[in-house]
DRENPA-3360 file (N, C-alpha, C; in nm, 2 decimals, always signed):
BEGIN
1 = MKQFNDFA = +2.50/+2.00/-1.80/+2.36/+1.97/-1.78/+2.28/+2.07/-1.89 ~ +2.18/+2.01/-1.95/+2.11/+2.09/-2.05/+2.01/+2.18/-1.98 ~ +2.01/+2.30/-2.03/+1.91/+2.42/-1.99/+1.79/+2.40/-2.06 ~ +1.68/+2.46/-2.02/+1.56/+2.46/-2.08/+1.56/+2.50/-2.23 ~ +1.65/+2.57/-2.27/+1.65/+2.62/-2.41/+1.71/+2.51/-2.50 ~ +1.76/+2.41/-2.44/+1.81/+2.29/-2.51/+1.72/+2.18/-2.51 ~ +1.61/+2.19/-2.45/+1.51/+2.08/-2.44/+1.44/+2.07/-2.58 ~ +1.42/+1.94/-2.62/+1.36/+1.92/-2.74/+1.21/+1.95/-2.72;
9 = PVHFEKAS = +1.14/+2.05/-2.78/+1.00/+2.07/-2.76/+0.91/+1.97/-2.82 ~ +0.79/+1.96/-2.76/+0.69/+1.88/-2.82/+0.58/+1.96/-2.88 ~ +0.57/+1.96/-3.01/+0.47/+2.04/-3.08/+0.36/+1.93/-3.13 ~ +0.24/+1.97/-3.09/+0.13/+1.87/-3.11/+0.08/+1.90/-3.26 ~ +0.06/+1.78/-3.33/+0.02/+1.78/-3.45/-0.14/+1.82/-3.47 ~ -0.18/+1.88/-3.57/-0.33/+1.91/-3.59/-0.38/+1.80/-3.68 ~ -0.48/+1.73/-3.64/-0.54/+1.62/-3.72/-0.68/+1.63/-3.71 ~ -0.74/+1.59/-3.82/-0.89/+1.60/-3.81/-0.95/+1.49/-3.74;
17 = YCLPFKIH = -0.87/+1.38/-3.72/-0.93/+1.26/-3.65/-0.83/+1.21/-3.55 ~ -0.87/+1.19/-3.42/-0.78/+1.14/-3.33/-0.82/+1.00/-3.27 ~ -0.73/+0.91/-3.28/-0.76/+0.78/-3.22/-0.78/+0.80/-3.07 ~ -0.85/+0.70/-3.00/-0.88/+0.71/-2.85/-0.76/+0.66/-2.78 ~ -0.66/+0.61/-2.84/-0.54/+0.55/-2.78/-0.42/+0.57/-2.86 ~ -0.31/+0.62/-2.80/-0.18/+0.63/-2.86/-0.06/+0.59/-2.78 ~ +0.04/+0.53/-2.83/+0.15/+0.49/-2.75/+0.28/+0.51/-2.84 ~ +0.38/+0.60/-2.79/+0.50/+0.62/-2.86/+0.61/+0.62/-2.75;
25 = TIEWIKKN = +0.73/+0.61/-2.81/+0.85/+0.63/-2.73/+0.87/+0.77/-2.70 ~ +0.94/+0.81/-2.59/+0.98/+0.95/-2.57/+1.06/+1.01/-2.68 ~ +1.15/+0.92/-2.73/+1.24/+0.96/-2.84/+1.16/+1.00/-2.97 ~ +1.05/+0.92/-3.00/+0.98/+0.95/-3.12/+0.90/+1.08/-3.10 ~ +0.85/+1.09/-2.98/+0.77/+1.23/-2.95/+0.85/+1.35/-2.96 ~ +0.98/+1.34/-2.91/+1.07/+1.45/-2.91/+1.10/+1.49/-3.06 ~ +1.09/+1.39/-3.15/+1.13/+1.42/-3.29/+1.01/+1.45/-3.37 ~ +0.89/+1.39/-3.34/+0.78/+1.41/-3.43/+0.66/+1.49/-3.37;
33 = GVDLPNDY = +0.65/+1.49/-3.23/+0.53/+1.55/-3.16/+0.42/+1.45/-3.16 ~ +0.31/+1.49/-3.10/+0.21/+1.39/-3.10/+0.07/+1.48/-3.08 ~ -0.03/+1.44/-3.15/-0.16/+1.50/-3.13/-0.22/+1.47/-3.00 ~ -0.26/+1.57/-2.92/-0.32/+1.55/-2.78/-0.42/+1.64/-2.76 ~ -0.55/+1.63/-2.80/-0.67/+1.71/-2.76/-0.69/+1.72/-2.62 ~ -0.76/+1.81/-2.57/-0.79/+1.83/-2.43/-0.86/+1.72/-2.36 ~ -0.92/+1.62/-2.43/-1.00/+1.52/-2.35/-0.91/+1.39/-2.34 ~ -0.78/+1.40/-2.35/-0.69/+1.29/-2.34/-0.62/+1.29/-2.20;
41 = FMLIWIVS = -0.62/+1.16/-2.14/-0.53/+1.15/-2.03/-0.39/+1.11/-2.09 ~ -0.29/+1.13/-2.00/-0.15/+1.10/-2.06/-0.07/+1.03/-1.94 ~ +0.00/+0.92/-1.98/+0.09/+0.85/-1.89/+0.23/+0.86/-1.96 ~ +0.32/+0.92/-1.88/+0.46/+0.92/-1.93/+0.54/+0.84/-1.84 ~ +0.59/+0.72/-1.90/+0.67/+0.62/-1.82/+0.82/+0.63/-1.85 ~ +0.89/+0.67/-1.75/+1.04/+0.67/-1.77/+1.10/+0.54/-1.73 ~ +1.13/+0.46/-1.84/+1.18/+0.33/-1.82/+1.33/+0.32/-1.78 ~ +1.41/+0.42/-1.83/+1.54/+0.43/-1.79/+1.59/+0.57/-1.80;
49 = GNGYYRFN = +1.69/+0.60/-1.74/+1.76/+0.74/-1.75/+1.72/+0.83/-1.63 ~ +1.79/+0.93/-1.61/+1.76/+1.03/-1.52/+1.77/+1.17/-1.59 ~ +1.69/+1.26/-1.55/+1.69/+1.39/-1.61/+1.57/+1.48/-1.57 ~ +1.53/+1.56/-1.65/+1.42/+1.66/-1.62/+1.32/+1.65/-1.73 ~ +1.20/+1.70/-1.68/+1.09/+1.73/-1.78/+1.04/+1.87/-1.75 ~ +0.98/+1.94/-1.84/+0.92/+2.07/-1.81/+0.77/+2.05/-1.84 ~ +0.69/+2.07/-1.74/+0.55/+2.06/-1.75/+0.48/+2.20/-1.72 ~ +0.42/+2.25/-1.83/+0.36/+2.39/-1.80/+0.46/+2.48/-1.74;
57 = LQKETVNT = +0.59/+2.49/-1.79/+0.69/+2.59/-1.75/+0.75/+2.55/-1.62 ~ +0.71/+2.44/-1.55/+0.77/+2.40/-1.42/+0.86/+2.28/-1.45 ~ +0.99/+2.30/-1.40/+1.09/+2.19/-1.42/+1.08/+2.09/-1.30 ~ +1.08/+1.96/-1.35/+1.07/+1.85/-1.25/+1.19/+1.75/-1.28 ~ +1.24/+1.69/-1.16/+1.34/+1.58/-1.18/+1.26/+1.45/-1.20 ~ +1.31/+1.36/-1.28/+1.25/+1.23/-1.30/+1.36/+1.13/-1.31 ~ +1.32/+1.00/-1.26/+1.42/+0.89/-1.26/+1.36/+0.77/-1.32 ~ +1.44/+0.66/-1.33/+1.39/+0.54/-1.38/+1.27/+0.48/-1.30;
65 = NQLLLIKP = +1.18/+0.41/-1.38/+1.06/+0.36/-1.32/+0.97/+0.45/-1.25 ~ +0.96/+0.57/-1.30/+0.87/+0.67/-1.25/+0.76/+0.70/-1.36 ~ +0.64/+0.71/-1.32/+0.53/+0.73/-1.41/+0.46/+0.86/-1.38 ~ +0.45/+0.95/-1.47/+0.39/+1.08/-1.47/+0.25/+1.08/-1.52 ~ +0.16/+1.13/-1.44/+0.02/+1.13/-1.47/-0.03/+1.27/-1.50 ~ -0.09/+1.28/-1.62/-0.14/+1.41/-1.66/-0.29/+1.40/-1.70 ~ -0.38/+1.48/-1.63/-0.51/+1.48/-1.66/-0.56/+1.55/-1.78 ~ -0.68/+1.53/-1.83/-0.72/+1.59/-1.96/-0.73/+1.74/-1.93;
73 = GQLHDLKF = -0.68/+1.82/-2.03/-0.69/+1.97/-2.00/-0.58/+2.03/-1.93 ~ -0.50/+1.94/-1.88/-0.40/+1.99/-1.78/-0.27/+2.03/-1.86 ~ -0.24/+1.97/-1.97/-0.12/+1.99/-2.04/-0.12/+2.12/-2.14 ~ -0.03/+2.20/-2.13/-0.02/+2.32/-2.22/+0.12/+2.31/-2.28 ~ +0.22/+2.25/-2.20/+0.36/+2.27/-2.25/+0.43/+2.15/-2.20 ~ +0.51/+2.08/-2.28/+0.58/+1.95/-2.23/+0.71/+1.94/-2.30 ~ +0.83/+1.94/-2.23/+0.95/+1.92/-2.29/+1.03/+1.82/-2.21 ~ +1.12/+1.75/-2.27/+1.21/+1.65/-2.21/+1.36/+1.68/-2.23;
81 = SNGLHGYV = +1.43/+1.65/-2.14/+1.58/+1.66/-2.14/+1.64/+1.54/-2.21 ~ +1.75/+1.55/-2.25/+1.82/+1.43/-2.32/+1.84/+1.32/-2.21 ~ +1.85/+1.20/-2.26/+1.89/+1.09/-2.16/+1.77/+1.02/-2.11 ~ +1.65/+1.07/-2.13/+1.53/+1.00/-2.08/+1.48/+0.90/-2.18 ~ +1.45/+0.78/-2.14/+1.39/+0.68/-2.23/+1.26/+0.62/-2.17 ~ +1.16/+0.60/-2.26/+1.04/+0.55/-2.20/+0.93/+0.56/-2.30 ~ +0.81/+0.57/-2.25/+0.69/+0.57/-2.33/+0.59/+0.68/-2.29 ~ +0.52/+0.72/-2.39/+0.41/+0.82/-2.37/+0.28/+0.75/-2.42;
89 = ISFTDSFL = +0.19/+0.73/-2.32/+0.06/+0.67/-2.36/-0.05/+0.76/-2.34 ~ -0.14/+0.80/-2.43/-0.24/+0.88/-2.42/-0.37/+0.82/-2.46 ~ -0.47/+0.85/-2.39/-0.60/+0.78/-2.42/-0.72/+0.87/-2.38 ~ -0.84/+0.84/-2.43/-0.95/+0.91/-2.39/-1.03/+0.84/-2.27 ~ -1.11/+0.92/-2.21/-1.19/+0.85/-2.11/-1.28/+0.74/-2.18 ~ -1.34/+0.75/-2.29/-1.42/+0.66/-2.35/-1.34/+0.54/-2.38 ~ -1.21/+0.54/-2.41/-1.14/+0.42/-2.44/-1.13/+0.32/-2.32 ~ -1.16/+0.37/-2.20/-1.16/+0.27/-2.08/-1.29/+0.19/-2.07;
97 = DVDDYGRD = -1.39/+0.23/-2.15/-1.52/+0.16/-2.14/-1.51/+0.03/-2.21 ~ -1.54/-0.08/-2.15/-1.53/-0.21/-2.21/-1.65/-0.24/-2.29 ~ -1.76/-0.18/-2.26/-1.88/-0.21/-2.33/-1.98/-0.09/-2.32 ~ -2.10/-0.11/-2.37/-2.19/+0.01/-2.37/-2.27/+0.02/-2.23 ~ -2.23/-0.07/-2.14/-2.31/-0.08/-2.02/-2.24/-0.01/-1.89 ~ -2.13/+0.04/-1.92/-2.07/+0.11/-1.81/-1.92/+0.09/-1.80 ~ -1.85/+0.16/-1.71/-1.70/+0.14/-1.69/-1.66/+0.02/-1.61 ~ -1.56/-0.04/-1.67/-1.50/-0.15/-1.59/-1.45/-0.10/-1.46;
105 = PIYNPIHQ = -1.49/-0.16/-1.33/-1.44/-0.11/-1.21/-1.29/-0.12/-1.18 ~ -1.21/-0.19/-1.27/-1.07/-0.19/-1.25/-1.01/-0.05/-1.26 ~ -1.08/+0.03/-1.35/-1.01/+0.16/-1.37/-1.05/+0.27/-1.27 ~ -1.15/+0.24/-1.18/-1.18/+0.34/-1.08/-1.06/+0.38/-1.00 ~ -0.98/+0.30/-0.94/-0.86/+0.35/-0.86/-0.78/+0.44/-0.95 ~ -0.77/+0.41/-1.08/-0.68/+0.49/-1.16/-0.72/+0.63/-1.17 ~ -0.86/+0.64/-1.18/-0.91/+0.78/-1.18/-0.88/+0.86/-1.06 ~ -0.88/+0.79/-0.94/-0.84/+0.85/-0.82/-0.69/+0.89/-0.82;
113 = MFSQTQIV = -0.61/+0.80/-0.87/-0.47/+0.84/-0.88/-0.44/+0.96/-0.97 ~ -0.51/+0.98/-1.08/-0.50/+1.08/-1.16/-0.54/+1.21/-1.09 ~ -0.64/+1.20/-1.00/-0.68/+1.32/-0.92/-0.59/+1.36/-0.81 ~ -0.51/+1.26/-0.76/-0.44/+1.28/-0.64/-0.29/+1.28/-0.66 ~ -0.24/+1.21/-0.75/-0.09/+1.21/-0.76/-0.04/+1.23/-0.90 ~ +0.07/+1.30/-0.92/+0.13/+1.34/-1.04/+0.24/+1.24/-1.08 ~ +0.31/+1.19/-0.99/+0.43/+1.11/-1.01/+0.42/+0.98/-0.93 ~ +0.43/+0.86/-0.99/+0.41/+0.73/-0.92/+0.54/+0.66/-0.95;
121 = AINNELAD = +0.61/+0.61/-0.84/+0.73/+0.52/-0.85/+0.67/+0.38/-0.87 ~ +0.73/+0.31/-0.97/+0.69/+0.17/-0.99/+0.81/+0.09/-0.94 ~ +0.77/-0.02/-0.84/+0.87/-0.11/-0.81/+0.93/-0.20/-0.92 ~ +1.04/-0.25/-0.90/+1.12/-0.32/-1.01/+1.05/-0.44/-1.07 ~ +0.98/-0.51/-0.98/+0.92/-0.64/-1.02/+0.79/-0.60/-1.11 ~ +0.72/-0.51/-1.07/+0.60/-0.46/-1.15/+0.65/-0.40/-1.28 ~ +0.76/-0.33/-1.27/+0.81/-0.25/-1.38/+0.84/-0.34/-1.50 ~ +0.90/-0.46/-1.46/+0.94/-0.56/-1.56/+0.81/-0.62/-1.63;
129 = DMNDITEI = +0.71/-0.65/-1.56/+0.58/-0.70/-1.61/+0.52/-0.59/-1.70 ~ +0.52/-0.46/-1.65/+0.46/-0.35/-1.73/+0.53/-0.33/-1.86 ~ +0.66/-0.35/-1.85/+0.74/-0.32/-1.97/+0.71/-0.42/-2.07 ~ +0.69/-0.55/-2.04/+0.66/-0.66/-2.14/+0.53/-0.62/-2.20 ~ +0.42/-0.58/-2.12/+0.30/-0.54/-2.18/+0.31/-0.43/-2.28 ~ +0.39/-0.33/-2.23/+0.39/-0.20/-2.32/+0.47/-0.24/-2.45 ~ +0.57/-0.32/-2.45/+0.62/-0.36/-2.57/+0.54/-0.43/-2.67 ~ +0.45/-0.51/-2.61/+0.34/-0.58/-2.69/+0.24/-0.46/-2.75;
137 = MMKEYSRH = +0.20/-0.37/-2.67/+0.12/-0.26/-2.72/+0.19/-0.18/-2.83 ~ +0.31/-0.16/-2.82/+0.39/-0.08/-2.92/+0.37/-0.16/-3.05 ~ +0.39/-0.29/-3.04/+0.40/-0.37/-3.17/+0.26/-0.37/-3.23 ~ +0.15/-0.39/-3.15/+0.02/-0.39/-3.20/-0.03/-0.26/-3.25 ~ +0.02/-0.15/-3.19/-0.02/-0.02/-3.23/+0.04/+0.02/-3.37 ~ +0.16/-0.04/-3.40/+0.23/-0.01/-3.52/+0.18/-0.08/-3.64 ~ +0.10/-0.20/-3.62/+0.06/-0.28/-3.73/-0.06/-0.24/-3.80 ~ -0.15/-0.17/-3.74/-0.28/-0.12/-3.81/-0.36/-0.25/-3.86;
145 = NLYRAEIL = -0.36/-0.35/-3.78/-0.43/-0.47/-3.83/-0.58/-0.47/-3.79 ~ -0.66/-0.56/-3.83/-0.79/-0.57/-3.79/-0.80/-0.59/-3.64 ~ -0.91/-0.53/-3.58/-0.94/-0.53/-3.44/-0.82/-0.49/-3.35 ~ -0.75/-0.38/-3.41/-0.63/-0.33/-3.34/-0.68/-0.26/-3.21 ~ -0.80/-0.19/-3.22/-0.83/-0.11/-3.10/-0.88/-0.20/-2.99 ~ -0.95/-0.32/-3.03/-0.99/-0.41/-2.92/-0.88/-0.48/-2.86 ~ -0.77/-0.52/-2.93/-0.66/-0.59/-2.87/-0.58/-0.50/-2.78 ~ -0.56/-0.36/-2.83/-0.49/-0.27/-2.75/-0.57/-0.24/-2.62;
153 = KRYFKIFF = -0.70/-0.24/-2.63/-0.78/-0.22/-2.51/-0.76/-0.32/-2.41 ~ -0.75/-0.45/-2.44/-0.73/-0.55/-2.36/-0.59/-0.56/-2.30 ~ -0.48/-0.53/-2.38/-0.35/-0.52/-2.33/-0.34/-0.40/-2.23 ~ -0.40/-0.30/-2.26/-0.41/-0.17/-2.18/-0.47/-0.21/-2.05 ~ -0.57/-0.29/-2.04/-0.64/-0.32/-1.91/-0.54/-0.40/-1.82 ~ -0.46/-0.50/-1.89/-0.36/-0.57/-1.81/-0.26/-0.47/-1.75 ~ -0.22/-0.37/-1.84/-0.12/-0.27/-1.79/-0.18/-0.19/-1.66 ~ -0.31/-0.16/-1.67/-0.37/-0.09/-1.57/-0.39/-0.18/-1.44;
161 = IYLSRQLE = -0.41/-0.31/-1.46/-0.41/-0.41/-1.35/-0.28/-0.40/-1.27 ~ -0.17/-0.41/-1.35/-0.04/-0.40/-1.27/-0.03/-0.25/-1.20 ~ -0.07/-0.15/-1.27/-0.06/-0.02/-1.21/-0.16/-0.01/-1.09 ~ -0.27/-0.07/-1.08/-0.35/-0.07/-0.98/-0.29/-0.14/-0.86 ~ -0.22/-0.25/-0.87/-0.14/-0.32/-0.78/-0.04/-0.22/-0.71 ~ +0.03/-0.14/-0.79/+0.11/-0.04/-0.73/+0.04/+0.06/-0.64 ~ -0.07/+0.10/-0.69/-0.16/+0.20/-0.62/-0.20/+0.15/-0.50 ~ -0.24/+0.02/-0.50/-0.30/-0.05/-0.37/-0.18/-0.06/-0.27;
169 = FMEQAPKQ = -0.06/-0.09/-0.32/+0.06/-0.09/-0.23/+0.08/+0.04/-0.16 ~ +0.07/+0.16/-0.25/+0.09/+0.29/-0.19/-0.02/+0.33/-0.10 ~ -0.14/+0.28/-0.11/-0.25/+0.31/-0.02/-0.23/+0.24/+0.11 ~ -0.19/+0.11/+0.10/-0.17/+0.02/+0.21/-0.06/+0.05/+0.30 ~ +0.04/+0.10/+0.24/+0.17/+0.14/+0.32/+0.14/+0.24/+0.44 ~ +0.07/+0.35/+0.42/+0.04/+0.43/+0.55/-0.05/+0.36/+0.64 ~ -0.14/+0.28/+0.60/-0.23/+0.20/+0.68/-0.15/+0.10/+0.77 ~ -0.06/+0.03/+0.70/+0.01/-0.06/+0.76/+0.10/+0.00/+0.87;
177 = SRNTAILQ = +0.17/+0.11/+0.83/+0.24/+0.18/+0.93/+0.16/+0.23/+1.05 ~ +0.04/+0.27/+1.03/-0.04/+0.30/+1.14/-0.07/+0.18/+1.23 ~ -0.11/+0.08/+1.16/-0.14/-0.04/+1.24/-0.02/-0.10/+1.32 ~ +0.10/-0.09/+1.26/+0.22/-0.12/+1.33/+0.24/-0.04/+1.46 ~ +0.21/+0.09/+1.44/+0.23/+0.18/+1.56/+0.12/+0.15/+1.67 ~ -0.01/+0.11/+1.62/-0.10/+0.07/+1.72/-0.06/-0.05/+1.79 ~ +0.00/-0.15/+1.73/+0.04/-0.28/+1.79/+0.15/-0.24/+1.89 ~ +0.26/-0.16/+1.85/+0.36/-0.13/+1.94/+0.31/-0.06/+2.07;
185 = NFMSLLDK = +0.22/+0.04/+2.05/+0.17/+0.12/+2.15/+0.09/+0.03/+2.24 ~ +0.01/-0.07/+2.19/-0.07/-0.16/+2.27/+0.02/-0.25/+2.35 ~ +0.13/-0.30/+2.30/+0.21/-0.39/+2.37/+0.28/-0.31/+2.49 ~ +0.32/-0.18/+2.45/+0.39/-0.10/+2.55/+0.29/-0.07/+2.68 ~ +0.17/-0.04/+2.64/+0.06/-0.01/+2.74/+0.03/-0.14/+2.82 ~ +0.03/-0.25/+2.75/+0.00/-0.37/+2.82/+0.11/-0.41/+2.92 ~ +0.24/-0.38/+2.89/+0.34/-0.42/+2.98/+0.34/-0.34/+3.11 ~ +0.29/-0.21/+3.09/+0.29/-0.12/+3.20/+0.16/-0.13/+3.29;
193 = NFREYKMV = +0.05/-0.18/+3.22/-0.08/-0.17/+3.30/-0.16/-0.30/+3.30 ~ -0.09/-0.42/+3.28/-0.16/-0.55/+3.29/-0.22/-0.58/+3.42 ~ -0.17/-0.52/+3.53/-0.22/-0.54/+3.67/-0.36/-0.48/+3.68 ~ -0.37/-0.35/+3.61/-0.49/-0.28/+3.63/-0.59/-0.30/+3.52 ~ -0.55/-0.31/+3.40/-0.64/-0.32/+3.29/-0.64/-0.46/+3.23 ~ -0.75/-0.53/+3.22/-0.76/-0.66/+3.17/-0.86/-0.68/+3.06 ~ -0.92/-0.57/+3.01/-1.02/-0.57/+2.91/-0.96/-0.50/+2.79 ~ -1.00/-0.55/+2.67/-0.95/-0.50/+2.55/-0.99/-0.35/+2.54;
201 = ADYADKLS = -1.12/-0.31/+2.59/-1.18/-0.19/+2.57/-1.10/-0.09/+2.65 ~ -1.03/-0.12/+2.76/-0.94/-0.03/+2.84/-0.83/+0.01/+2.75 ~ -0.77/-0.08/+2.68/-0.65/-0.04/+2.59/-0.70/+0.03/+2.47 ~ -0.81/-0.01/+2.41/-0.87/+0.06/+2.29/-0.90/+0.21/+2.32 ~ -0.95/+0.23/+2.44/-0.99/+0.37/+2.48/-0.87/+0.46/+2.48 ~ -0.76/+0.40/+2.54/-0.63/+0.48/+2.55/-0.57/+0.50/+2.42 ~ -0.59/+0.41/+2.32/-0.54/+0.42/+2.18/-0.63/+0.49/+2.09 ~ -0.75/+0.53/+2.14/-0.85/+0.60/+2.05/-0.89/+0.52/+1.93;
209 = VTPNYLNE = -0.92/+0.39/+1.95/-0.98/+0.30/+1.86/-1.08/+0.22/+1.92 ~ -1.15/+0.14/+1.84/-1.27/+0.06/+1.90/-1.20/-0.07/+1.93 ~ -1.26/-0.14/+2.03/-1.21/-0.27/+2.07/-1.20/-0.37/+1.96 ~ -1.31/-0.37/+1.87/-1.29/-0.46/+1.76/-1.18/-0.43/+1.67 ~ -1.16/-0.30/+1.64/-1.05/-0.27/+1.55/-0.91/-0.31/+1.61 ~ -0.90/-0.28/+1.74/-0.78/-0.32/+1.80/-0.76/-0.47/+1.80 ~ -0.86/-0.55/+1.83/-0.84/-0.69/+1.81/-0.81/-0.74/+1.67 ~ -0.87/-0.67/+1.57/-0.84/-0.70/+1.44/-0.69/-0.67/+1.39;
217 = VVKKLTGQ = -0.65/-0.55/+1.44/-0.50/-0.51/+1.40/-0.41/-0.60/+1.47 ~ -0.43/-0.63/+1.60/-0.33/-0.72/+1.67/-0.33/-0.86/+1.62 ~ -0.45/-0.92/+1.59/-0.45/-1.04/+1.54/-0.39/-1.06/+1.39 ~ -0.41/-0.94/+1.31/-0.36/-0.95/+1.18/-0.20/-0.95/+1.18 ~ -0.15/-0.88/+1.27/+0.00/-0.86/+1.28/+0.07/-0.97/+1.37 ~ -0.01/-1.03/+1.46/+0.06/-1.12/+1.55/+0.00/-1.27/+1.54 ~ -0.12/-1.28/+1.48/-0.18/-1.41/+1.48/-0.28/-1.44/+1.59 ~ -0.27/-1.34/+1.70/-0.35/-1.37/+1.82/-0.42/-1.23/+1.85;
225 = SAGHHIRQ = -0.54/-1.24/+1.91/-0.62/-1.12/+1.94/-0.56/-1.04/+2.05 ~ -0.60/-0.92/+2.07/-0.55/-0.84/+2.18/-0.59/-0.90/+2.32 ~ -0.71/-0.96/+2.32/-0.75/-1.02/+2.45/-0.66/-1.14/+2.48 ~ -0.61/-1.22/+2.39/-0.52/-1.32/+2.41/-0.39/-1.28/+2.48 ~ -0.34/-1.17/+2.42/-0.22/-1.11/+2.46/-0.23/-1.06/+2.61 ~ -0.34/-1.00/+2.63/-0.37/-0.95/+2.77/-0.36/-1.06/+2.87 ~ -0.44/-1.17/+2.84/-0.45/-1.29/+2.92/-0.31/-1.35/+2.94 ~ -0.24/-1.36/+2.84/-0.10/-1.43/+2.84/+0.00/-1.34/+2.92;
233 = RVAAEAKR = -0.02/-1.22/+2.91/+0.07/-1.14/+2.99/+0.05/-1.14/+3.14 ~ -0.08/-1.14/+3.18/-0.11/-1.16/+3.32/-0.07/-1.30/+3.37 ~ -0.09/-1.40/+3.29/-0.06/-1.55/+3.32/+0.08/-1.56/+3.34 ~ +0.17/-1.49/+3.25/+0.31/-1.50/+3.25/+0.36/-1.44/+3.38 ~ +0.31/-1.33/+3.42/+0.35/-1.27/+3.56/+0.31/-1.35/+3.67 ~ +0.19/-1.42/+3.66/+0.15/-1.51/+3.77/+0.24/-1.63/+3.78 ~ +0.28/-1.69/+3.68/+0.37/-1.80/+3.68/+0.51/-1.76/+3.73 ~ +0.55/-1.64/+3.68/+0.68/-1.60/+3.73/+0.68/-1.59/+3.89;
241 = QAIHPDNC = +0.57/-1.53/+3.95/+0.57/-1.51/+4.09/+0.54/-1.65/+4.16 ~ +0.46/-1.74/+4.09/+0.43/-1.87/+4.15/+0.56/-1.96/+4.17 ~ +0.66/-1.93/+4.10/+0.78/-2.02/+4.12/+0.85/-1.99/+4.25 ~ +0.84/-1.87/+4.30/+0.90/-1.85/+4.42/+0.81/-1.91/+4.54 ~ +0.88/-1.98/+4.63/+0.82/-2.06/+4.73/+0.73/-1.97/+4.83 ~ +0.77/-1.84/+4.85/+0.70/-1.77/+4.95/+0.58/-1.70/+4.90 ~ +0.55/-1.71/+4.78/+0.43/-1.65/+4.71/+0.32/-1.75/+4.71 ~ +0.21/-1.71/+4.78/+0.09/-1.79/+4.78/-0.01/-1.74/+4.68;
249 = MKKIAYDL = -0.12/-1.81/+4.65/-0.22/-1.78/+4.55/-0.28/-1.64/+4.58 ~ -0.31/-1.62/+4.71/-0.38/-1.50/+4.76/-0.30/-1.38/+4.73 ~ -0.16/-1.39/+4.77/-0.07/-1.28/+4.74/-0.06/-1.25/+4.59 ~ -0.04/-1.35/+4.51/-0.03/-1.32/+4.36/-0.16/-1.27/+4.30 ~ -0.27/-1.33/+4.34/-0.40/-1.28/+4.29/-0.42/-1.13/+4.32 ~ -0.39/-1.09/+4.44/-0.41/-0.96/+4.49/-0.32/-0.86/+4.41 ~ -0.19/-0.91/+4.40/-0.09/-0.83/+4.32/-0.14/-0.80/+4.17 ~ -0.21/-0.90/+4.12/-0.25/-0.90/+3.98/-0.39/-0.84/+3.96;
257 = GFCDMAHF = -0.45/-0.79/+4.07/-0.58/-0.72/+4.06/-0.69/-0.81/+4.08 ~ -0.69/-0.93/+4.12/-0.79/-1.03/+4.14/-0.84/-1.02/+4.28 ~ -0.96/-0.99/+4.30/-1.03/-0.98/+4.44/-1.09/-1.12/+4.48 ~ -1.12/-1.20/+4.39/-1.18/-1.33/+4.41/-1.08/-1.44/+4.37 ~ -1.04/-1.53/+4.48/-0.96/-1.63/+4.46/-1.00/-1.74/+4.36 ~ -1.13/-1.76/+4.36/-1.20/-1.86/+4.27/-1.18/-1.81/+4.12 ~ -1.20/-1.68/+4.10/-1.19/-1.63/+3.97/-1.04/-1.63/+3.92 ~ -0.95/-1.60/+4.02/-0.81/-1.61/+3.97/-0.77/-1.76/+3.93;
265 = SKFFKNAT = -0.82/-1.84/+4.02/-0.78/-1.99/+3.99/-0.84/-2.03/+3.86 ~ -0.96/-1.99/+3.83/-1.01/-2.04/+3.70/-0.94/-1.97/+3.59 ~ -0.91/-1.84/+3.60/-0.83/-1.77/+3.50/-0.70/-1.84/+3.48 ~ -0.63/-1.87/+3.59/-0.50/-1.93/+3.57/-0.50/-2.06/+3.49 ~ -0.60/-2.15/+3.54/-0.60/-2.27/+3.46/-0.64/-2.26/+3.31 ~ -0.74/-2.17/+3.28/-0.77/-2.14/+3.15/-0.66/-2.09/+3.07 ~ -0.58/-2.01/+3.12/-0.48/-1.93/+3.05/-0.35/-2.02/+3.04 ~ -0.32/-2.11/+3.13/-0.20/-2.19/+3.13/-0.22/-2.34/+3.10;
273 = GISFSDFK = -0.34/-2.38/+3.11/-0.37/-2.53/+3.09/-0.33/-2.61/+3.21 ~ -0.31/-2.55/+3.33/-0.27/-2.63/+3.45/-0.33/-2.55/+3.57 ~ -0.36/-2.63/+3.67/-0.41/-2.55/+3.79/-0.30/-2.49/+3.87 ~ -0.33/-2.38/+3.94/-0.23/-2.31/+4.02/-0.15/-2.40/+4.11 ~ -0.22/-2.49/+4.19/-0.16/-2.58/+4.28/-0.06/-2.68/+4.21 ~ -0.11/-2.73/+4.10/-0.01/-2.82/+4.03/+0.11/-2.75/+3.98 ~ +0.08/-2.62/+3.92/+0.20/-2.56/+3.88/+0.29/-2.51/+3.99 ~ +0.24/-2.48/+4.11/+0.32/-2.45/+4.23/+0.41/-2.57/+4.26;
281 = KRGTVLQP = +0.35/-2.69/+4.25/+0.43/-2.81/+4.29/+0.55/-2.83/+4.19 ~ +0.52/-2.79/+4.06/+0.63/-2.82/+3.97/+0.72/-2.69/+3.96 ~ +0.70/-2.60/+4.04/+0.76/-2.46/+4.03/+0.92/-2.48/+4.04 ~ +0.97/-2.57/+4.11/+1.12/-2.59/+4.12/+1.18/-2.63/+3.99 ~ +1.10/-2.69/+3.90/+1.15/-2.75/+3.77/+1.13/-2.65/+3.67 ~ +1.02/-2.57/+3.67/+0.99/-2.47/+3.56/+1.08/-2.35/+3.58 ~ +1.12/-2.29/+3.46/+1.19/-2.16/+3.45/+1.09/-2.05/+3.46 ~ +1.14/-1.93/+3.50/+1.05/-1.82/+3.50/+1.01/-1.78/+3.37;
289 = VF = +0.89/-1.73/+3.35/+0.83/-1.69/+3.21/+0.82/-1.54/+3.23 ~ +0.88/-1.46/+3.13/+0.87/-1.32/+3.14/+0.79/-1.26/+3.02;
% end
């Protein structure tokens, strides 16, 4: 394994004029260095290989499809170990402006990512698309043709759109995990408390969320609202008990927390689509519902 004294150093060129956008391979930078004034952002994308990089004297492990984010003024020293292949993209803040009237909102999440995260893992599907765009940018950058900056800006915007999708996935994952936990806890509470609690607000209070949010989460993950699940759980127990010949409406209603027989009768028909008496007559045919 290479030690730090074997790392190829990056020495930055001194130039009187700096383009607002640069893209090079890691191999090219290890050989030639690159000019990077303090107002440049830097993206280092490891396309393949495993190894180490040294950032401001700190050694970090990197793997395939990882993106390193470096803010302006943050870089003082950068070295790569052998075996890493990929690209280094550097750009100024002004390069992200699509016109004189303000910043394109597509870049706003990227600024948040630069402030919060240093290393981002790119999933394989997005990495393939981003690699295609990067190769096109490499070709355009090397040509020095007319309107090169404008074309690069548009391809770079596409690159950022793909990267924004990865950022969105990273942001949604914890939220999705939290919502899944809320659903699981709700269903567990419902199974234990359906006789006593029949309002969404009862369960929302125990879960420390609002009734609207609980309904929204449960419906998003199951296709039905929390209220629907509550009614169906009570109805399922009512049908299970009604199948037994010795259980009358009054007994079942009382067990399920209903004081008014008329209220229970109306609830049963609305929830099951059949009256309690008709269901009772068919009870010998129907199987228990749990």
